[in-house]
C-alpha positions as CSV (number, residue, x, y, z in Angstrom):
1,X,4.9,-17.6,11.1
2,X,1.6,-17.9,9.2
3,X,-1.6,-16.9,11.0
4,X,-4.6,-19.2,10.6
5,X,-7.3,-16.8,11.7
6,X,-10.6,-17.2,9.9
7,X,-10.7,-15.1,6.7
8,X,-13.0,-12.1,6.8
9,X,-14.4,-10.4,3.6
10,X,-13.0,-7.0,2.8
11,X,-15.2,-4.3,1.4
12,X,-18.1,-2.0,2.3
13,X,-20.9,-4.5,1.7
14,X,-19.6,-6.6,4.5
15,X,-19.3,-3.5,6.7
16,X,-22.8,-2.4,6.0
17,X,-24.2,-5.8,6.9
18,X,-22.3,-5.9,10.2
19,X,-23.3,-2.5,11.2
20,X,-27.0,-3.1,10.4
21,X,-26.9,-6.2,12.7
22,X,-25.1,-4.2,15.4
23,X,-27.5,-1.2,15.0
24,X,-24.9,1.0,16.7
25,X,-24.5,4.5,15.4
26,X,-22.5,7.3,16.8
27,X,-23.2,11.1,17.0
28,X,-20.1,12.7,15.5
29,X,-18.6,15.7,17.2
30,X,-18.8,18.9,15.1
31,X,-15.2,18.7,13.9
32,X,-14.7,20.3,10.4
33,X,-12.9,18.2,7.8
34,X,-10.7,21.1,7.0
35,X,-9.1,21.2,10.5
36,X,-8.8,17.5,11.2
37,X,-9.8,15.2,13.9
38,X,-8.3,14.1,17.2
39,X,-9.4,10.9,18.9
40,X,-8.4,9.6,22.4
41,X,-9.1,6.2,24.0
42,X,-11.6,6.2,26.9
43,X,-10.0,7.5,30.1
44,X,-11.0,10.1,32.6
45,X,-7.9,12.2,32.2
46,X,-8.3,12.5,28.4
47,X,-12.1,13.1,28.0
48,X,-11.7,16.8,27.5
49,X,-8.9,16.6,25.0
50,X,-10.5,15.0,22.0
51,X,-13.3,12.7,20.6
52,X,-13.4,9.8,23.0
53,X,-13.3,6.3,21.5
54,X,-15.0,3.4,23.3
55,X,-16.2,-0.1,22.3
56,X,-19.3,1.4,20.8
57,X,-17.4,3.7,18.5
58,X,-18.2,1.9,15.3
59,X,-17.8,3.3,11.8
60,X,-21.2,3.8,10.0
61,X,-21.9,4.6,6.4
62,X,-23.9,7.6,7.6
63,X,-23.6,9.1,11.1
64,X,-26.7,9.7,13.2
65,X,-26.2,13.5,12.9
66,X,-26.1,13.3,9.1
67,X,-22.7,14.9,8.9
68,X,-19.7,13.7,6.9
69,X,-17.5,13.4,10.0
70,X,-17.9,9.6,10.2
71,X,-15.4,7.6,12.2
72,X,-15.0,4.5,14.3
73,X,-13.6,1.0,14.6
74,X,-14.2,-0.8,11.4
75,X,-14.4,-4.2,9.5
76,X,-16.1,-5.9,12.4
77,X,-13.1,-5.3,14.7
78,X,-13.0,-3.5,18.1
79,X,-10.1,-3.3,20.6
80,X,-10.7,-5.7,23.5
81,X,-9.2,-3.4,26.2
82,X,-9.6,0.4,26.8
83,X,-7.8,0.5,30.2
84,X,-5.2,3.1,31.0
85,X,-6.3,5.4,28.2
86,X,-5.2,3.1,25.3
87,X,-7.1,1.1,22.7
88,X,-5.4,-2.3,22.9
89,X,-6.1,-5.8,21.7
90,X,-4.7,-9.3,21.3
91,X,-5.9,-9.2,17.7
92,X,-5.6,-6.8,14.8
93,X,-8.2,-4.0,14.7
94,X,-9.2,-1.3,12.2
95,X,-10.1,2.3,12.5
96,X,-11.7,4.4,9.7
97,X,-12.8,8.0,9.1
98,X,-14.6,9.5,6.1
99,X,-12.1,11.3,3.9
100,X,-12.0,12.9,0.5
101,X,-9.2,12.8,-2.1
102,X,-5.9,14.1,-0.9
103,X,-3.0,13.6,1.6
104,X,-3.6,13.3,5.3
105,X,-1.0,13.5,8.1
106,X,-1.6,10.9,10.8
107,X,-0.1,11.3,14.2
108,X,-0.3,8.3,16.5
109,X,0.5,8.0,20.2
110,X,1.3,4.3,20.4
111,X,1.6,2.2,23.6
112,X,-0.5,1.0,26.4
113,X,-0.6,-0.7,29.8
114,X,1.1,-3.8,28.5
115,X,4.3,-4.1,26.4
116,X,3.5,-4.1,22.7
117,X,5.0,-4.5,19.3
118,X,2.7,-2.5,16.9
119,X,2.6,-2.6,13.1
120,X,0.5,0.0,11.4
121,X,-0.8,-0.3,7.8
122,X,-3.1,2.1,5.9
123,X,-5.8,1.6,3.3
124,X,-5.0,-1.7,1.4
125,X,-2.1,-2.9,3.6
126,X,0.3,0.0,2.9
127,X,3.1,-0.5,5.4
128,X,3.7,2.7,7.6
129,X,5.0,1.4,11.0
130,X,7.1,-1.7,11.0
131,X,6.9,-3.6,14.3
132,X,7.5,-0.8,16.8
133,X,8.3,-2.2,20.3
134,X,7.1,-0.2,23.4
135,X,7.5,-1.1,27.0
136,X,4.5,-1.6,29.3
137,X,3.2,1.8,30.3
138,X,5.3,3.6,27.7
139,X,4.3,5.6,24.7
140,X,5.8,6.7,21.3
141,X,4.6,9.3,18.9
142,X,4.7,8.3,15.2
143,X,3.8,10.6,12.3
144,X,3.3,9.6,8.7
145,X,1.2,10.6,5.6
146,X,-1.5,8.7,3.9
147,X,-2.9,9.4,0.4
148,X,-6.7,8.9,-0.1
149,X,-8.2,8.5,-3.5
150,X,-11.7,7.9,-4.9
151,X,-12.8,6.7,-8.4
152,X,-14.2,10.1,-9.4
153,X,-12.1,12.3,-11.6
154,X,-13.1,15.7,-10.4
155,X,-11.6,17.6,-13.2
156,X,-13.4,15.6,-15.9
157,X,-17.0,16.0,-14.8
158,X,-19.3,13.8,-12.6
159,X,-19.8,11.1,-15.2
160,X,-16.1,10.3,-15.6
161,X,-14.3,8.0,-13.2
162,X,-11.7,5.2,-13.1
163,X,-13.1,1.9,-14.6
164,X,-12.6,-0.3,-11.6
165,X,-12.3,-4.1,-11.8
166,X,-14.8,-6.1,-9.7
167,X,-12.2,-6.8,-7.0
168,X,-11.6,-3.0,-6.6
169,X,-15.3,-2.1,-6.0
170,X,-15.6,-1.3,-2.3
171,X,-11.9,-2.0,-1.7
172,X,-10.1,0.1,1.0
173,X,-8.0,1.8,-1.7
174,X,-11.0,3.2,-3.5
175,X,-13.6,4.0,-0.9
176,X,-14.3,7.4,0.6
177,X,-12.5,6.6,3.9
178,X,-9.1,6.6,5.4
179,X,-8.5,3.2,7.1
180,X,-5.8,2.3,9.6
181,X,-4.9,-1.3,10.6
182,X,-3.3,-1.9,14.0
183,X,-1.5,-5.2,14.1
184,X,1.2,-7.1,16.0
185,X,1.8,-8.2,19.6
186,X,-0.9,-6.5,21.7
187,X,-1.2,-3.5,19.3
188,X,-2.0,-0.4,21.3
189,X,-2.8,3.2,20.5
190,X,-3.5,6.0,22.9
191,X,-4.6,8.7,20.5
192,X,-5.1,9.2,16.7
193,X,-4.9,12.6,15.0
194,X,-5.7,13.0,11.3
195,X,-5.2,16.2,9.5
196,X,-5.5,17.1,5.8
197,X,-2.1,18.3,4.4
198,X,-1.9,19.9,1.1
199,X,1.6,21.4,0.9
200,X,3.7,18.2,0.5
201,X,4.9,16.4,-2.7
202,X,3.4,13.1,-3.7
203,X,5.0,10.1,-5.3
204,X,2.4,8.6,-7.7
205,X,3.0,5.0,-8.9
206,X,1.6,3.6,-12.1
207,X,2.0,-0.2,-12.6
208,X,0.7,-3.7,-12.5
209,X,0.2,-6.5,-9.9
210,X,3.9,-6.6,-9.1
211,X,3.6,-3.0,-7.8
212,X,-0.1,-2.7,-6.6
213,X,-1.3,-2.5,-3.0
214,X,-2.4,-6.2,-2.8
215,X,-5.5,-6.3,-0.6
216,X,-5.1,-9.7,1.0
217,X,-2.6,-12.2,2.3
218,X,-0.4,-13.9,1.2
219,X,0.0,-11.6,-1.8
220,X,2.1,-8.4,-1.6
221,X,4.0,-6.0,-4.0
222,X,6.8,-3.5,-3.6
223,X,4.6,-0.4,-4.0
224,X,2.8,-1.1,-0.7
225,X,6.0,-1.5,1.2
226,X,7.5,1.8,0.0
227,X,5.7,4.2,2.3
228,X,7.5,2.8,5.4
229,X,10.8,4.2,4.0
230,X,9.6,7.8,3.5
231,X,9.3,10.5,6.1
232,X,6.7,13.2,6.9
233,X,7.6,15.6,4.1
234,X,6.1,13.4,1.3
235,X,3.3,11.0,0.6
236,X,3.1,7.9,-1.6
237,X,0.0,7.3,-3.8
238,X,0.3,3.8,-5.2
239,X,-2.3,3.7,-8.1
240,X,-1.0,0.5,-9.7
241,X,-3.5,-2.2,-10.4
242,X,-3.3,-6.0,-11.2
243,X,-3.6,-7.0,-14.8
244,X,-2.8,-3.5,-16.2
245,X,-0.8,-2.8,-19.4
246,X,0.7,0.6,-20.1
247,X,-2.3,1.0,-22.5
248,X,-5.1,-0.2,-20.3
249,X,-3.9,2.1,-17.5
250,X,-4.8,4.9,-19.9
251,X,-8.0,3.6,-21.4
252,X,-9.4,2.8,-17.9
253,X,-8.8,6.5,-17.0
254,X,-6.2,5.6,-14.3
255,X,-3.5,7.9,-15.8
256,X,-6.2,10.6,-16.1
257,X,-7.0,10.1,-12.4
258,X,-3.3,10.7,-11.5
259,X,-3.1,13.7,-13.8
260,X,-6.2,15.2,-12.1
261,X,-4.4,15.5,-8.8
262,X,-0.7,15.6,-9.6
263,X,1.0,18.9,-9.0
264,X,4.4,20.7,-9.6
265,X,7.0,19.1,-7.4
266,X,5.3,15.6,-7.5
267,X,6.8,12.4,-8.9
268,X,5.4,9.7,-11.2
269,X,7.1,6.2,-11.0
270,X,6.2,4.0,-14.0
271,X,6.6,0.2,-14.2
272,X,4.9,-1.9,-16.8
273,X,5.8,-4.9,-19.1
274,X,4.5,-8.0,-17.4
275,X,1.1,-7.9,-19.1
276,X,2.0,-5.9,-22.1
277,X,4.0,-8.9,-23.6
278,X,1.2,-11.4,-23.3
279,X,-0.5,-12.5,-26.6
280,X,-4.0,-11.4,-27.4
281,X,-6.0,-8.2,-27.6
282,X,-4.0,-6.7,-24.6
283,X,-0.6,-7.1,-26.3
284,X,1.4,-3.9,-26.5
285,X,4.5,-4.2,-28.8
286,X,7.7,-3.0,-27.0
287,X,9.2,-1.3,-30.0
288,X,6.1,0.7,-31.1
289,X,3.1,1.2,-28.8
290,X,4.8,0.5,-25.5
291,X,7.5,3.1,-26.4
292,X,4.8,5.6,-27.5
293,X,2.9,5.2,-24.2
294,X,6.1,5.6,-22.2
295,X,6.7,8.9,-23.9
296,X,3.1,9.9,-23.2
297,X,3.4,9.2,-19.5
298,X,6.6,11.2,-19.4
299,X,5.2,14.1,-21.3
300,X,2.0,14.3,-19.2
301,X,4.0,14.2,-15.9
302,X,6.3,17.0,-17.1
303,X,3.4,19.1,-18.4
304,X,2.1,19.2,-14.8
305,X,5.5,20.1,-13.4
306,X,6.1,16.6,-12.0
307,X,9.2,14.4,-12.3
308,X,8.8,11.0,-14.1
309,X,10.9,8.1,-12.9
310,X,11.0,4.9,-15.1
311,X,11.3,1.5,-13.5
312,X,12.2,-1.6,-15.5
313,X,9.9,-4.6,-14.9
314,X,10.9,-6.9,-12.0
315,X,12.0,-10.4,-13.0
316,X,9.9,-13.5,-12.6
317,X,11.2,-16.5,-10.7
318,X,12.6,-18.5,-13.6
319,X,16.1,-20.1,-13.1
320,X,18.3,-22.0,-15.6
321,X,20.3,-25.1,-14.7
322,X,23.2,-22.9,-13.6
323,X,21.1,-21.0,-11.0
324,X,20.9,-17.8,-13.1
325,X,17.6,-15.9,-13.7
326,X,16.2,-16.4,-17.2
327,X,15.0,-13.2,-18.8
328,X,11.3,-13.7,-19.6
329,X,10.3,-10.1,-20.2
330,X,11.4,-9.8,-23.8
331,X,12.5,-6.4,-25.0
332,X,10.5,-4.4,-22.4
333,X,13.3,-3.9,-19.9
334,X,15.7,-2.6,-22.6
335,X,13.0,-0.4,-24.1
336,X,12.5,1.3,-20.8
337,X,16.2,1.8,-20.5
338,X,16.4,3.3,-24.0
339,X,13.5,5.7,-23.4
340,X,15.0,6.8,-20.1
341,X,18.3,7.6,-21.7
342,X,16.7,9.3,-24.7
343,X,14.3,11.4,-22.5
344,X,16.9,12.0,-19.7
345,X,14.5,10.5,-17.2
346,X,15.8,8.9,-13.9
347,X,15.8,5.1,-14.2
348,X,15.5,2.5,-11.5
349,X,16.7,-0.7,-13.2
350,X,14.7,-3.1,-11.1
351,X,15.0,-5.8,-13.7
352,X,18.8,-5.9,-13.3
353,X,18.7,-5.4,-9.6
354,X,16.0,-8.1,-9.0
355,X,18.2,-10.5,-11.0
356,X,21.0,-9.9,-8.5
357,X,18.6,-10.3,-5.6
358,X,16.9,-13.5,-6.8
359,X,20.2,-15.2,-7.7
360,X,21.6,-14.3,-4.3
361,X,18.5,-15.9,-2.7
362,X,18.9,-18.9,-5.0
363,X,16.2,-21.1,-6.6
364,X,15.2,-22.6,-3.2
365,X,15.5,-19.3,-1.3
366,X,13.2,-17.5,-3.7
367,X,10.4,-19.9,-2.7
368,X,10.2,-17.8,0.5
369,X,9.9,-14.5,-1.5
370,X,7.2,-15.6,-4.0
371,X,3.7,-17.0,-3.3
372,X,4.8,-20.6,-2.9
373,X,3.0,-22.5,-0.1
374,X,1.9,-26.1,0.5
375,X,-1.8,-26.9,0.6
376,X,-3.6,-26.0,3.8
377,X,-1.1,-23.4,4.8
378,X,-3.9,-20.9,5.0
379,X,-7.6,-21.2,5.7
380,X,-9.7,-22.5,2.7
381,X,-6.6,-23.4,0.8
382,X,-6.9,-27.1,-0.4
383,X,-4.4,-26.7,-3.2
384,X,-0.7,-25.8,-3.3
385,X,0.1,-22.2,-4.2
386,X,3.0,-21.9,-6.8
387,X,3.2,-18.5,-8.3
388,X,6.5,-17.4,-9.9
389,X,5.3,-13.8,-10.7
390,X,3.8,-12.5,-7.5
391,X,5.4,-11.9,-4.1
392,X,4.6,-12.4,-0.5
393,X,5.4,-9.7,2.1
394,X,9.0,-10.8,2.5
395,X,9.7,-10.6,-1.2
396,X,7.9,-7.3,-1.6
397,X,9.8,-5.8,1.3
398,X,13.1,-6.9,-0.1
399,X,12.2,-5.3,-3.5
400,X,11.2,-2.1,-1.8
401,X,14.6,-2.0,-0.2
402,X,16.2,-2.5,-3.6
403,X,14.2,0.5,-4.9
404,X,15.1,2.7,-2.0
405,X,18.8,1.8,-2.3
406,X,18.8,2.6,-6.0
407,X,17.2,6.0,-5.2
408,X,20.1,6.6,-2.7
409,X,22.9,5.3,-4.9
410,X,21.8,7.6,-7.8
411,X,21.2,10.6,-5.4
412,X,17.8,11.1,-6.9
413,X,15.7,14.0,-5.6
414,X,13.6,11.6,-3.6
415,X,16.6,10.8,-1.4
416,X,15.9,14.0,0.6
417,X,12.5,12.6,1.7
418,X,13.6,9.2,3.0
419,X,13.0,8.3,6.6
420,X,16.6,8.1,7.9
421,X,18.5,6.3,9.2
422,X,18.0,3.5,6.7
423,X,20.7,0.8,6.6
424,X,22.6,0.3,3.4
425,X,21.2,-2.6,1.3
426,X,23.1,-4.8,-1.1
427,X,20.8,-7.0,-3.4
428,X,23.5,-9.7,-3.3
429,X,23.1,-9.9,0.5
430,X,19.4,-9.9,1.1
431,X,17.8,-10.1,4.6
432,X,17.6,-13.8,5.6
433,X,14.1,-15.1,5.6
434,X,14.7,-16.8,8.9
435,X,15.4,-13.5,10.5
436,X,12.6,-11.6,8.9
437,X,9.1,-11.1,10.3
438,X,6.0,-9.0,9.7
439,X,2.6,-9.8,11.2
440,X,0.1,-10.8,8.5
441,X,-3.1,-8.9,7.9
442,X,-6.1,-10.9,9.1
443,X,-7.7,-11.6,5.7
444,X,-6.6,-14.1,3.0
445,X,-7.5,-14.9,-0.5
446,X,-6.4,-17.8,-2.7
447,X,-7.3,-16.0,-5.9
448,X,-4.3,-15.1,-8.0
449,X,-4.1,-11.4,-8.8
450,X,-5.5,-10.4,-12.2
451,X,-3.4,-11.1,-15.2
452,X,-4.3,-10.5,-18.8
């Protein structure tokens, strides 16, 4: 079911304006960033056990005490109910805390006075908790990891940073905060604990708009669904971005950013091809430059003690008269396969697997997986949306399941980190769209993700 809530701008400029109007600033408790933070919702029995959150606990760019322990409800949202020691609402709400580059372990005590079904996302809509039902008065502890990144490349000097696109400036994936989204039916949380964690492996992802953490509805990509399938012994850092080629990801210092934090035991998943094939100055020939760059990514990952994993580019929605997917990605999928074989690198053949998935859905069924919507489905959408490259949340989720199943089928090292039990998944038997739900985030954009 599509929500028709009024769109709200993302980004810190909006946040600053809202906070100046509210003129509400909080004095932060002297909690060191190195040890973490523990927050509890306002209730007499919990006041001595953590930093108490109330309706006036709003995130500010600078705390009244001048410390960097900034925290609070964010993006102009505040829970409507603080009864029974829980932050609850009939609408989505956001909570942020100042954070530096690194992985953070988040422990949530979910539940409240009313029955709830809570979905939790982090940063730019990374799925972590998928519709967890809790009875009235009940509670459930959930633990997951969130990777935080900033544009600065600390190993390269203060003047070097990722060359962000205009849409990325101030976005939740690139600010200096960790942001959580609480969504669903009466989303409720009793306490929030956030602790830096430095001794776990990280799965880095390099890719384009079919992989990226899409910031607004109705767009989504498989990389932002992947965290929901992994447990507490690993973190996912999706650094893909819309419009990227395998070359521009290097020239914009995005690969350098990954290499500045990647460590022995980490992983680097690599999926390009959609933009590389397009004519013009961004064109990267499959047989020459594309192959050379693939080798560079593999070599750099290995030089840092990390494991590279190649992913063939996902298919577009393009069917022939017989209901079969037409290969529109030229030589790029086969090039990735050849390099993987030559370099003895694990390969997830998403190109072949997405062909099975989309043909099983059928030409009409895939309309539910890609961004295809009649005019006026969303606020401020006078025109039809008909995008055969980019996915909505349903399509992105199904592709993430394909990725996870391929990891399991091949018994890759990543299998040990999955959040089990996970049901077996067969691309020829996808989840029915009619049986699938996920509450949408409260912001929308009708702008197609960057493409070169």
